[in-house]
C-alpha positions as a LaTeX table, in Angstrom:
\begin{tabular}{lrrr}
\hline
Residue & $x$ (\AA) & $y$ (\AA) & $z$ (\AA) \\
\hline
Met1 & 82.64 & $-20.81$ & $-8.05$ \\
Pro2 & 81.84 & $-17.92$ & $-5.08$ \\
Pro3 & 80.85 & $-19.80$ & $-1.95$ \\
Arg4 & 77.71 & $-17.28$ & $-2.32$ \\
Thr5 & 76.82 & $-18.63$ & $-5.41$ \\
Ala6 & 77.23 & $-22.12$ & $-4.73$ \\
Asn7 & 75.12 & $-21.81$ & $-1.85$ \\
Met8 & 72.20 & $-19.91$ & $-3.29$ \\
Arg9 & 71.80 & $-22.99$ & $-6.17$ \\
Ile10 & 71.99 & $-26.09$ & $-3.55$ \\
Ala11 & 69.43 & $-23.70$ & $-2.09$ \\
Val12 & 67.43 & $-23.77$ & $-5.50$ \\
Gly13 & 67.74 & $-27.13$ & $-5.89$ \\
Val14 & 66.75 & $-28.26$ & $-2.46$ \\
Leu15 & 63.92 & $-26.27$ & $-2.90$ \\
Leu16 & 63.10 & $-27.68$ & $-6.14$ \\
Gly17 & 63.63 & $-31.03$ & $-5.05$ \\
Ile18 & 61.24 & $-30.17$ & $-2.42$ \\
Ala19 & 58.44 & $-28.80$ & $-5.25$ \\
Ala20 & 58.64 & $-32.06$ & $-7.28$ \\
Thr21 & 57.95 & $-34.15$ & $-3.95$ \\
Val22 & 54.75 & $-31.77$ & $-2.74$ \\
Gly23 & 53.49 & $-32.01$ & $-6.47$ \\
Ser24 & 53.71 & $-36.09$ & $-6.85$ \\
Ser25 & 52.12 & $-36.57$ & $-3.13$ \\
Tyr26 & 49.89 & $-33.72$ & $-2.62$ \\
Ala27 & 48.31 & $-32.87$ & $-5.91$ \\
Ala28 & 46.52 & $-36.11$ & $-6.74$ \\
Pro29 & 44.11 & $-36.11$ & $-3.53$ \\
Phe30 & 42.91 & $-32.99$ & $-5.35$ \\
Val31 & 41.41 & $-35.14$ & $-8.07$ \\
Pro32 & 38.75 & $-37.66$ & $-6.64$ \\
Glu33 & 39.47 & $-41.16$ & $-7.67$ \\
Arg34 & 36.83 & $-42.74$ & $-9.91$ \\
Asn35 & 34.60 & $-45.88$ & $-9.88$ \\
Ala36 & 34.63 & $-48.54$ & $-12.54$ \\
Gln37 & 32.03 & $-48.10$ & $-15.24$ \\
Cys38 & 32.76 & $-51.59$ & $-16.04$ \\
Ile39 & 33.79 & $-54.81$ & $-14.37$ \\
Ala40 & 34.94 & $-58.01$ & $-15.85$ \\
Val41 & 35.39 & $-61.41$ & $-14.00$ \\
Ser42 & 37.50 & $-63.87$ & $-16.21$ \\
Pro43 & 35.96 & $-67.65$ & $-16.57$ \\
Asp44 & 38.11 & $-69.11$ & $-14.14$ \\
Gly45 & 37.77 & $-66.65$ & $-11.37$ \\
Arg46 & 41.40 & $-65.49$ & $-11.18$ \\
Leu47 & 41.53 & $-62.63$ & $-13.02$ \\
Val48 & 39.36 & $-59.23$ & $-12.43$ \\
Ala49 & 39.17 & $-56.21$ & $-15.09$ \\
Thr50 & 37.92 & $-52.77$ & $-14.52$ \\
Ala51 & 37.43 & $-50.04$ & $-16.79$ \\
Lys52 & 37.22 & $-46.41$ & $-15.63$ \\
Ser53 & 35.53 & $-43.66$ & $-18.25$ \\
Gly54 & 37.33 & $-40.68$ & $-18.47$ \\
Met55 & 38.54 & $-37.52$ & $-20.73$ \\
Ser56 & 40.80 & $-37.22$ & $-23.94$ \\
Asn57 & 43.03 & $-34.39$ & $-24.91$ \\
Ala58 & 40.84 & $-31.99$ & $-26.31$ \\
Glu59 & 42.31 & $-32.37$ & $-29.28$ \\
Phe60 & 41.72 & $-33.93$ & $-32.89$ \\
Pro61 & 42.75 & $-37.23$ & $-33.50$ \\
Pro62 & 41.66 & $-37.37$ & $-29.79$ \\
Arg63 & 44.12 & $-39.30$ & $-27.15$ \\
Pro64 & 43.80 & $-40.15$ & $-23.89$ \\
His65 & 43.80 & $-37.65$ & $-21.28$ \\
Pro66 & 47.80 & $-36.77$ & $-20.27$ \\
Thr67 & 46.34 & $-37.04$ & $-16.36$ \\
Val68 & 46.53 & $-40.83$ & $-15.50$ \\
Arg69 & 43.63 & $-39.96$ & $-13.24$ \\
Lys70 & 41.36 & $-38.16$ & $-15.40$ \\
Cys71 & 42.19 & $-40.30$ & $-18.71$ \\
Gly72 & 39.98 & $-43.89$ & $-19.16$ \\
Leu73 & 41.98 & $-46.90$ & $-18.10$ \\
Ile74 & 41.51 & $-50.30$ & $-18.44$ \\
Gln75 & 42.90 & $-52.16$ & $-15.37$ \\
Ile76 & 43.56 & $-56.54$ & $-15.46$ \\
Trp77 & 44.29 & $-57.55$ & $-11.48$ \\
Asp78 & 45.25 & $-61.22$ & $-10.25$ \\
Ala79 & 41.60 & $-61.72$ & $-8.15$ \\
Arg80 & 43.52 & $-63.14$ & $-5.23$ \\
Thr81 & 46.12 & $-60.73$ & $-4.13$ \\
Gly82 & 44.95 & $-57.39$ & $-6.00$ \\
Gln83 & 47.90 & $-56.29$ & $-7.87$ \\
Met84 & 47.46 & $-54.56$ & $-11.34$ \\
Leu85 & 49.20 & $-56.86$ & $-14.33$ \\
Gln86 & 48.05 & $-54.31$ & $-17.15$ \\
Arg87 & 47.08 & $-50.52$ & $-17.67$ \\
Leu88 & 45.56 & $-49.82$ & $-20.80$ \\
Gln89 & 44.38 & $-45.88$ & $-21.29$ \\
Ser90 & 41.91 & $-44.98$ & $-23.58$ \\
Phe91 & 38.93 & $-41.92$ & $-23.41$ \\
Gly92 & 35.20 & $-41.91$ & $-23.04$ \\
Asp93 & 32.46 & $-43.45$ & $-21.42$ \\
Phe94 & 32.76 & $-47.62$ & $-21.08$ \\
Thr95 & 29.51 & $-49.39$ & $-21.70$ \\
Asn96 & 30.70 & $-52.91$ & $-21.67$ \\
Leu97 & 34.20 & $-54.98$ & $-20.67$ \\
Arg98 & 34.25 & $-59.02$ & $-20.75$ \\
Phe99 & 36.14 & $-61.86$ & $-21.15$ \\
Ser100 & 36.16 & $-64.13$ & $-23.92$ \\
Pro101 & 35.15 & $-67.55$ & $-23.34$ \\
Asp102 & 38.77 & $-69.06$ & $-23.04$ \\
Gly103 & 40.08 & $-66.09$ & $-21.31$ \\
Lys104 & 42.71 & $-65.09$ & $-23.36$ \\
Arg105 & 40.86 & $-62.00$ & $-24.66$ \\
Leu106 & 39.27 & $-58.79$ & $-22.85$ \\
Ala107 & 36.79 & $-57.29$ & $-25.03$ \\
Ser108 & 36.00 & $-53.50$ & $-24.58$ \\
Cys109 & 33.21 & $-50.88$ & $-25.96$ \\
Arg110 & 33.48 & $-47.31$ & $-25.54$ \\
Leu111 & 30.99 & $-44.28$ & $-26.72$ \\
Phe112 & 32.96 & $-41.16$ & $-27.74$ \\
Thr113 & 31.55 & $-38.24$ & $-29.69$ \\
Pro114 & 33.52 & $-35.24$ & $-29.87$ \\
Gly115 & 30.84 & $-33.05$ & $-31.86$ \\
Gly116 & 29.87 & $-32.43$ & $-35.30$ \\
Gly117 & 28.05 & $-35.35$ & $-35.70$ \\
Leu118 & 31.19 & $-37.74$ & $-35.88$ \\
Glu119 & 31.46 & $-40.73$ & $-33.83$ \\
Leu120 & 34.24 & $-42.49$ & $-32.58$ \\
Ser121 & 32.92 & $-45.17$ & $-30.37$ \\
Glu122 & 34.47 & $-48.59$ & $-30.69$ \\
Val123 & 34.58 & $-51.93$ & $-29.37$ \\
Arg124 & 38.17 & $-53.10$ & $-29.19$ \\
Ile125 & 39.82 & $-56.46$ & $-28.63$ \\
Trp126 & 43.09 & $-56.80$ & $-26.36$ \\
Asp127 & 45.38 & $-59.38$ & $-24.94$ \\
Val128 & 44.73 & $-60.36$ & $-21.81$ \\
Glu129 & 48.43 & $-61.96$ & $-21.39$ \\
Thr130 & 50.63 & $-58.70$ & $-22.85$ \\
Gly131 & 47.49 & $-55.90$ & $-23.25$ \\
Lys132 & 48.00 & $-55.64$ & $-26.58$ \\
Ser133 & 45.37 & $-54.44$ & $-28.59$ \\
Leu134 & 44.58 & $-57.00$ & $-31.22$ \\
Tyr135 & 41.65 & $-55.38$ & $-33.23$ \\
Gln136 & 39.48 & $-52.79$ & $-33.00$ \\
Phe137 & 35.84 & $-51.99$ & $-34.64$ \\
Asn138 & 34.84 & $-48.76$ & $-35.14$ \\
Arg139 & 31.93 & $-46.54$ & $-35.09$ \\
Cys140 & 30.54 & $-49.72$ & $-32.69$ \\
His141 & 28.55 & $-49.65$ & $-29.65$ \\
Ala142 & 27.81 & $-53.14$ & $-28.72$ \\
Phe143 & 28.97 & $-56.68$ & $-28.91$ \\
Ser144 & 28.58 & $-59.99$ & $-26.75$ \\
Phe145 & 30.48 & $-63.01$ & $-27.00$ \\
Ser146 & 29.40 & $-66.61$ & $-27.60$ \\
Pro147 & 29.17 & $-68.78$ & $-24.80$ \\
Ala148 & 30.08 & $-71.49$ & $-27.05$ \\
Gly149 & 33.07 & $-69.85$ & $-28.40$ \\
Gly150 & 34.73 & $-69.03$ & $-31.67$ \\
Lys151 & 31.64 & $-65.88$ & $-32.64$ \\
Met152 & 30.97 & $-62.43$ & $-31.08$ \\
Ala153 & 28.00 & $-60.21$ & $-32.60$ \\
Val154 & 29.01 & $-56.76$ & $-33.19$ \\
Leu155 & 26.71 & $-53.85$ & $-33.34$ \\
Ser156 & 26.86 & $-50.82$ & $-35.53$ \\
Arg157 & 24.23 & $-47.44$ & $-36.50$ \\
Thr158 & 22.79 & $-49.74$ & $-38.73$ \\
Lys159 & 24.24 & $-53.84$ & $-39.04$ \\
Cys160 & 24.53 & $-56.36$ & $-36.00$ \\
Val161 & 27.52 & $-58.66$ & $-37.83$ \\
Ile162 & 29.08 & $-61.73$ & $-36.53$ \\
Tyr163 & 32.93 & $-62.37$ & $-36.53$ \\
Asp164 & 35.08 & $-65.06$ & $-36.14$ \\
Thr165 & 36.91 & $-64.32$ & $-33.23$ \\
Thr166 & 40.37 & $-65.68$ & $-34.00$ \\
Ser167 & 40.58 & $-63.91$ & $-37.90$ \\
Tyr168 & 37.95 & $-61.19$ & $-36.92$ \\
Ala169 & 36.53 & $-62.33$ & $-40.91$ \\
Lys170 & 32.71 & $-61.55$ & $-41.36$ \\
Leu171 & 30.40 & $-65.07$ & $-40.52$ \\
Gly172 & 27.20 & $-63.74$ & $-40.92$ \\
Arg173 & 24.71 & $-60.97$ & $-40.55$ \\
Cys174 & 21.74 & $-60.26$ & $-38.13$ \\
Asp175 & 19.72 & $-57.70$ & $-39.90$ \\
Pro176 & 16.59 & $-57.61$ & $-37.76$ \\
Leu177 & 19.33 & $-56.64$ & $-34.62$ \\
Gly178 & 20.98 & $-53.28$ & $-36.94$ \\
Gly179 & 21.01 & $-50.46$ & $-35.05$ \\
Ala180 & 19.78 & $-52.20$ & $-31.60$ \\
Leu181 & 20.50 & $-50.42$ & $-28.26$ \\
Ser182 & 22.46 & $-53.79$ & $-27.29$ \\
Val183 & 23.04 & $-57.52$ & $-27.77$ \\
Glu184 & 23.25 & $-60.96$ & $-26.33$ \\
Tyr185 & 23.71 & $-64.14$ & $-27.23$ \\
Ser186 & 21.40 & $-67.09$ & $-25.16$ \\
Ala187 & 23.77 & $-68.97$ & $-22.67$ \\
Asp188 & 23.34 & $-72.25$ & $-25.26$ \\
Ser189 & 24.47 & $-69.46$ & $-28.23$ \\
Arg190 & 21.43 & $-70.47$ & $-30.33$ \\
His191 & 19.75 & $-67.02$ & $-29.93$ \\
Leu192 & 20.74 & $-63.85$ & $-30.21$ \\
Leu193 & 18.73 & $-61.09$ & $-28.43$ \\
Gly194 & 18.52 & $-57.46$ & $-28.37$ \\
Val195 & 16.79 & $-53.82$ & $-27.56$ \\
Arg196 & 15.20 & $-52.14$ & $-30.68$ \\
Ala197 & 14.03 & $-48.79$ & $-30.92$ \\
Gln198 & 10.47 & $-49.13$ & $-32.72$ \\
Lys199 & 8.48 & $-45.91$ & $-33.38$ \\
Glu200 & 10.05 & $-44.48$ & $-30.63$ \\
Arg201 & 9.07 & $-47.51$ & $-28.39$ \\
Phe202 & 11.36 & $-50.30$ & $-27.59$ \\
Gln203 & 11.20 & $-54.15$ & $-27.67$ \\
Val204 & 13.26 & $-57.36$ & $-26.50$ \\
Val205 & 13.62 & $-58.62$ & $-30.20$ \\
Met206 & 15.14 & $-62.38$ & $-30.30$ \\
Cys207 & 16.70 & $-64.19$ & $-33.78$ \\
Asp208 & 18.32 & $-67.12$ & $-34.98$ \\
Ala209 & 21.75 & $-66.79$ & $-34.23$ \\
Gln210 & 22.73 & $-68.81$ & $-37.06$ \\
Ser211 & 20.43 & $-67.55$ & $-39.82$ \\
Gly212 & 19.93 & $-64.71$ & $-38.41$ \\
Ala213 & 16.47 & $-64.62$ & $-39.13$ \\
Leu214 & 13.52 & $-63.07$ & $-37.08$ \\
Gln215 & 11.97 & $-65.25$ & $-34.32$ \\
Arg216 & 9.94 & $-62.65$ & $-32.11$ \\
Ala217 & 9.25 & $-59.36$ & $-30.82$ \\
Ser218 & 8.28 & $-58.71$ & $-27.48$ \\
Val219 & 5.40 & $-56.11$ & $-26.44$ \\
Asp220 & 7.00 & $-52.48$ & $-26.34$ \\
Phe221 & 8.32 & $-50.54$ & $-23.49$ \\
Glu222 & 8.16 & $-46.71$ & $-23.20$ \\
Ala223 & 11.38 & $-45.97$ & $-21.67$ \\
Pro224 & 14.72 & $-46.99$ & $-23.10$ \\
Phe225 & 16.21 & $-49.66$ & $-21.85$ \\
Tyr226 & 19.81 & $-51.42$ & $-22.46$ \\
Thr227 & 20.81 & $-54.99$ & $-20.69$ \\
Leu228 & 19.75 & $-58.17$ & $-21.06$ \\
Ala229 & 20.80 & $-60.36$ & $-18.27$ \\
Met230 & 21.22 & $-63.65$ & $-19.64$ \\
Ser231 & 20.66 & $-66.78$ & $-17.37$ \\
Pro232 & 22.49 & $-70.04$ & $-16.72$ \\
Asp233 & 19.83 & $-72.17$ & $-16.91$ \\
Lys234 & 19.40 & $-71.17$ & $-20.69$ \\
Asn235 & 15.48 & $-70.76$ & $-21.01$ \\
Ala236 & 15.34 & $-66.90$ & $-18.89$ \\
Phe237 & 16.57 & $-63.46$ & $-19.06$ \\
Ala238 & 16.21 & $-60.16$ & $-16.88$ \\
Thr239 & 16.01 & $-56.81$ & $-17.74$ \\
Gly240 & 16.75 & $-53.41$ & $-15.95$ \\
His241 & 14.35 & $-50.47$ & $-16.04$ \\
Val242 & 14.05 & $-47.20$ & $-14.58$ \\
Gly243 & 11.98 & $-46.63$ & $-11.59$ \\
Gly244 & 13.46 & $-49.23$ & $-9.78$ \\
Val245 & 11.82 & $-52.16$ & $-11.79$ \\
Val246 & 13.35 & $-55.82$ & $-12.90$ \\
Leu247 & 11.81 & $-57.97$ & $-14.76$ \\
His248 & 12.39 & $-61.57$ & $-15.13$ \\
Trp249 & 11.28 & $-63.10$ & $-18.70$ \\
Asn250 & 10.69 & $-66.69$ & $-20.39$ \\
Leu251 & 13.64 & $-66.86$ & $-23.01$ \\
Glu252 & 10.98 & $-69.00$ & $-25.59$ \\
Ser253 & 7.85 & $-67.48$ & $-25.59$ \\
Leu254 & 9.50 & $-63.41$ & $-24.97$ \\
Val255 & 7.09 & $-63.13$ & $-22.05$ \\
Pro256 & 7.87 & $-61.68$ & $-18.60$ \\
Val257 & 7.18 & $-64.16$ & $-15.84$ \\
Ala258 & 8.07 & $-61.84$ & $-13.03$ \\
Gln259 & 8.77 & $-58.29$ & $-11.70$ \\
Phe260 & 10.93 & $-56.67$ & $-8.99$ \\
Arg261 & 10.52 & $-53.83$ & $-7.20$ \\
Thr262 & 13.93 & $-52.13$ & $-5.31$ \\
Leu263 & 13.56 & $-49.55$ & $-2.87$ \\
Asp264 & 16.02 & $-47.63$ & $-5.54$ \\
Lys265 & 14.19 & $-46.06$ & $-8.37$ \\
Ala266 & 16.78 & $-45.26$ & $-10.55$ \\
Ile267 & 17.71 & $-47.49$ & $-13.53$ \\
Gln268 & 18.22 & $-51.16$ & $-12.50$ \\
His269 & 21.33 & $-53.59$ & $-13.50$ \\
Pro270 & 20.25 & $-57.34$ & $-13.35$ \\
Phe271 & 22.66 & $-60.36$ & $-12.72$ \\
Phe272 & 22.37 & $-63.52$ & $-12.57$ \\
Ser273 & 24.11 & $-66.26$ & $-10.47$ \\
Pro274 & 26.12 & $-68.98$ & $-11.97$ \\
Asp275 & 23.67 & $-71.49$ & $-11.18$ \\
Gly276 & 20.56 & $-69.45$ & $-12.00$ \\
Gln277 & 18.87 & $-69.70$ & $-8.80$ \\
Thr278 & 19.58 & $-66.03$ & $-7.54$ \\
Leu279 & 19.37 & $-62.49$ & $-9.48$ \\
Gly280 & 20.41 & $-59.62$ & $-8.70$ \\
Ala281 & 20.32 & $-55.75$ & $-9.37$ \\
Gly282 & 22.58 & $-52.58$ & $-8.89$ \\
Ser283 & 20.98 & $-49.10$ & $-8.68$ \\
Gln284 & 22.99 & $-47.35$ & $-11.24$ \\
Arg285 & 22.79 & $-44.31$ & $-9.35$ \\
Thr286 & 23.98 & $-45.42$ & $-5.89$ \\
Ala287 & 24.84 & $-48.80$ & $-6.42$ \\
Asp288 & 22.87 & $-50.52$ & $-4.14$ \\
Val289 & 22.37 & $-53.90$ & $-5.04$ \\
Glu290 & 19.52 & $-56.18$ & $-3.68$ \\
Phe291 & 19.26 & $-60.02$ & $-4.23$ \\
Trp292 & 16.17 & $-61.76$ & $-4.51$ \\
Asp293 & 15.57 & $-66.06$ & $-4.20$ \\
Leu294 & 13.93 & $-66.78$ & $-8.23$ \\
Ser295 & 12.17 & $-69.93$ & $-6.44$ \\
Thr296 & 10.04 & $-68.03$ & $-3.79$ \\
Gly297 & 10.45 & $-64.70$ & $-5.65$ \\
Arg298 & 11.20 & $-62.96$ & $-1.95$ \\
Gln299 & 14.08 & $-60.44$ & $-1.47$ \\
Ile300 & 17.44 & $-61.94$ & 0.86 \\
Tyr301 & 19.85 & $-59.63$ & 0.81 \\
Arg302 & 20.55 & $-56.04$ & 0.59 \\
Tyr303 & 23.61 & $-53.88$ & 0.40 \\
Thr304 & 24.78 & $-50.19$ & 0.07 \\
Tyr305 & 27.99 & $-48.32$ & $-0.85$ \\
Val306 & 28.82 & $-44.78$ & 0.50 \\
Arg307 & 30.48 & $-44.40$ & $-2.48$ \\
Gly308 & 28.48 & $-45.75$ & $-5.30$ \\
Thr309 & 28.14 & $-43.09$ & $-8.13$ \\
Met310 & 29.41 & $-43.08$ & $-11.32$ \\
Arg311 & 30.34 & $-39.97$ & $-13.51$ \\
Thr312 & 29.55 & $-40.21$ & $-17.24$ \\
Tyr313 & 31.64 & $-37.99$ & $-19.69$ \\
His314 & 30.14 & $-38.16$ & $-23.17$ \\
Pro315 & 28.39 & $-34.65$ & $-23.94$ \\
Arg316 & 24.43 & $-35.12$ & $-24.33$ \\
Asp317 & 21.83 & $-33.25$ & $-24.98$ \\
Pro318 & 19.06 & $-32.91$ & $-21.86$ \\
Asp319 & 16.56 & $-33.83$ & $-24.25$ \\
Glu320 & 18.19 & $-36.79$ & $-25.54$ \\
Arg321 & 16.34 & $-40.08$ & $-24.46$ \\
Ile322 & 18.70 & $-42.92$ & $-25.42$ \\
Cys323 & 21.36 & $-43.01$ & $-23.18$ \\
Pro324 & 23.56 & $-46.22$ & $-22.79$ \\
Glu325 & 26.42 & $-44.86$ & $-21.09$ \\
Arg326 & 24.29 & $-44.10$ & $-17.92$ \\
Asp327 & 23.69 & $-48.67$ & $-17.76$ \\
Pro328 & 27.10 & $-50.07$ & $-17.66$ \\
Ala329 & 27.97 & $-53.21$ & $-16.63$ \\
Arg330 & 29.46 & $-52.70$ & $-13.11$ \\
Phe331 & 27.50 & $-55.48$ & $-11.33$ \\
Leu332 & 28.29 & $-59.35$ & $-11.42$ \\
Phe333 & 28.53 & $-62.60$ & $-9.57$ \\
Met334 & 31.58 & $-64.37$ & $-9.23$ \\
Pro335 & 32.34 & $-67.55$ & $-11.18$ \\
Asp336 & 31.82 & $-69.38$ & $-7.88$ \\
Gly337 & 28.10 & $-67.67$ & $-6.79$ \\
Gly338 & 29.58 & $-66.71$ & $-3.41$ \\
Ala339 & 30.49 & $-63.13$ & $-4.29$ \\
Phe340 & 29.91 & $-60.83$ & $-6.49$ \\
Ile341 & 31.84 & $-57.60$ & $-7.45$ \\
Ala342 & 30.58 & $-54.01$ & $-8.19$ \\
Gly343 & 32.46 & $-51.26$ & $-9.56$ \\
Cys344 & 32.06 & $-48.95$ & $-6.66$ \\
Tyr345 & 35.72 & $-47.71$ & $-4.52$ \\
Gly346 & 37.27 & $-48.60$ & $-8.33$ \\
Gly347 & 36.10 & $-52.13$ & $-7.86$ \\
Met348 & 35.00 & $-54.29$ & $-4.53$ \\
Ile349 & 34.10 & $-58.12$ & $-3.98$ \\
Arg350 & 31.51 & $-58.59$ & $-1.20$ \\
Val351 & 30.14 & $-62.04$ & $-0.06$ \\
Val352 & 26.90 & $-62.76$ & $-1.60$ \\
Ala353 & 25.50 & $-63.99$ & 2.11 \\
Asn354 & 26.92 & $-61.26$ & 4.73 \\
Gly355 & 28.49 & $-58.54$ & 2.64 \\
Gln356 & 31.59 & $-58.33$ & 3.88 \\
Glu357 & 34.26 & $-57.11$ & 2.10 \\
Val358 & 37.02 & $-59.47$ & 0.41 \\
Lys359 & 39.47 & $-57.04$ & $-2.31$ \\
Arg360 & 39.39 & $-54.22$ & $-3.64$ \\
Phe361 & 41.34 & $-52.71$ & $-6.76$ \\
Gly362 & 43.02 & $-50.01$ & $-7.27$ \\
Tyr363 & 41.15 & $-47.20$ & $-4.72$ \\
\hline
\end{tabular}
């Protein structure tokens, strides 16, 4: 081989190597990191799961976007070390993410409507240890595990169905919650509650978890809301609303007993401490978090995030009123009650008493 040709090939090889290095090292920062739409913590506090909404490949049938920083991601982390244990790719807007009561399964809910009236939303069950998909509920938009274990409620456009969490066999229906916006088991697993649209207004509905029979309904609200945060004390729950409003409810009477107003007027996402004595609320616009002592009704802490906003991917008509993807489950107390986790910075644990950062996950 002539020396000049050999030298040219070497030079081209070096340039290609440099180009590859530049591409891998410097292309990534132009794709901004994403905050997590949803977070979950295993019952024993050893695992954290985060879900980042993302894009599809714009084909049919849709698949996750080929770029990892653009597709939807579910990641399972070691809560102590921050090591990523599983990475599962998806697409669409995540609205919920939860571990099963035994910690062996992870359930996710994503919304995705590519257009033309076609709905590809799903509730999916994952094996925590292997990361494998175990079961998929197609065209479903909400779920709740029974705290007693063994059952889960899943919502579709027209039905609320109870399933066995091992065989996924249908165990029953709860017809009054068919087509509801959200569903939750009470802490003692005796009741199923949901937010239901009623003649362009919205109300909380409570049903018997065994028979599915309607027990009572709340007063109507003009604006839609989505979150029902159950208190561990078994006799209360909270709802978050636009305008910075959080309502604290008596479960049996289905009547609000207290109202809290936050400094941020966006829709609020409430969450209880493990002992039920502290109520937190996170802004779904800025992720500012406020805490109240329920025995006194006084605000005790407030924390902000420099980068707490989130992006949604679900295509909506600007005139649509019902947008559940704007209220994902991205705030939660840790099981010990001394810390809380938010989806900001990819997922961050902070101490409740002083706001000190404990751990970040993947940002």
